[in-house]
Every structure is written in C-alpha cells, then in structure tokens.
C-alpha positions, 0 to 999 in steps of 0.5 A: 334238070335242076337241084330243086327238081332232083332233091324233091325226087330225092325225098320222094325216093326216100319215103319209097325206100323205107316202104316195106316190100319184096326186097326188104322181106328177102333181105330180112329173112336172108339176114335171120337164116345167114347171117350180116353176109348172107344179107349183104349178098343179097342186097348185092344181089337186089341192087343189080337186078334193080341196076338192069331194070333201072337201065332198061328204064333209063334207055327207053326198053323199059315201055317195050317191055311192058307193051309186050304182054307175053313177056310182061306176063311171062316176068310177073308170073315168075315173080309170083312163084319165085315170092311165094316158093320163098315164103314157103321156105321162111314158114316151113323155117317157121314151123320146124322151129329147129334152128340150133342144128338146122340153122347151123347146115344151112349156114354151111351149105347156103352159099353167097352165090345162093343169097345172091341169086335170090336177091337178083330174082325177087327184083328182076322177076319184078314187073312193077319195078319197071311199072314204078320207074315209067309211073313215075319219072315221066313226072319229072322229066320234061322230053323237050328238055331232058334226055336219057341221062336224067331218066338214068340219073333219077333211076340210079337215084332210086338204087342208090337210096335203096340199096343204102336203106337195106344196108341200114337195115342189115346193120339195125339187125345185126345190133339185135341178132342176140335178141332175134336168135331166140328161138320164140323171136326168130320164129315169128319173124320167120313168120311174118316174113314168110307170110309178107312174102306170100302176100306180096306174091298174091299181091301181084298175081292180081294186079 
C-alpha cells in the first residue's frame, strides 16, 4: 500500500461520504428530534455498525455473508423494513406538526440508547455496505502483495471519513437550529427525511 494509492482511495472515500444515504438521513432525523445529543448518539451507533461490517470484510467474512443468500436476503429485508419504519415515523411527525408539546415529550422519553440503536440498526441491516466494500476494496488491493491489514486500513478509512462527515453535518444543524425549529421548516425537513428513508428502503428492496 503506497501513499499515492492510499490518497487516491481517501479522495474516493470523501466523495462517497458526501453522497446522501440512509445513514445521513437517520442522523438528520434524530438531530431534528433530539438535538445535538440525539445526533451524536446516532453517529456512534452508525460508527459501530460500520465498524462491524468493515471488520467482517477486512477479515474475509464479507464474502461469506454475501454468498449465503438466505442470510444476505434476511439482512436486506430487515433493512428494508427498518428504513421504512423510520421514514414512517418522520412522516408522521411532519403530518402531526405539534412540535412544542410532542417534541418536548419525545426528548424526555427518547434515551440515548434508543438513538444509538436506531443508528446501529440502520447501518448493520444494510448489506449494501458490505457489498460496497467488496466491490471497491479489490480495486485498490493486490492479493499478491497486500494482506488483511491493508484491507482493514481501507475499510476503517471509510468508517472514519463517514463519521467525520456526519459530525460536520451535526455542527451545521446546530448552527441553524433556530431556523430549523420553525414549525414550517421542521415539517418540511421531517417530510423530506421521511420520504428519503422510505425511498432508500424501497431502493434496497428492489436491488
């Protein structure tokens, strides 16, 4: 693994992280409803899920998961159901729009563990993460000269870059929290994130 090759991969990882995906939508959803604290717990859950999947691929277990179709399909449909459920929750909040009373009650009831769990499950039930690693990493690794350490380095790079990107997103959300707290803006954001999450769920279903 040379520095020039790694830097090329790092640029690629930055581009991938910046593309909106299910993880980004879940972070936004929980940052809107739970503030910075809710967003941070969600990021931590996503990071753990990504760590598990990256480690599986780096150690050669990712191929096994993809090849065992019942296991892969089970994870995929669990991901479809979970993303659609999260999207439905966001759409229900947008339709209801009673943020002053419901939002305060939700903040009290929604523990950090729940936000963490939502982030973890949204990532770990998305087999497209493993499929991404399996399709991209071989393009930067030579089986004759590289080993598991190099594969883990590349996989964990995506994890770190993705986490940093989500934290930057949270910082932006915090800066504009006053504007986002307006009822019309909040309803629009909930509608957009909910629709996006259901769209990602449908996209995962038809893959």
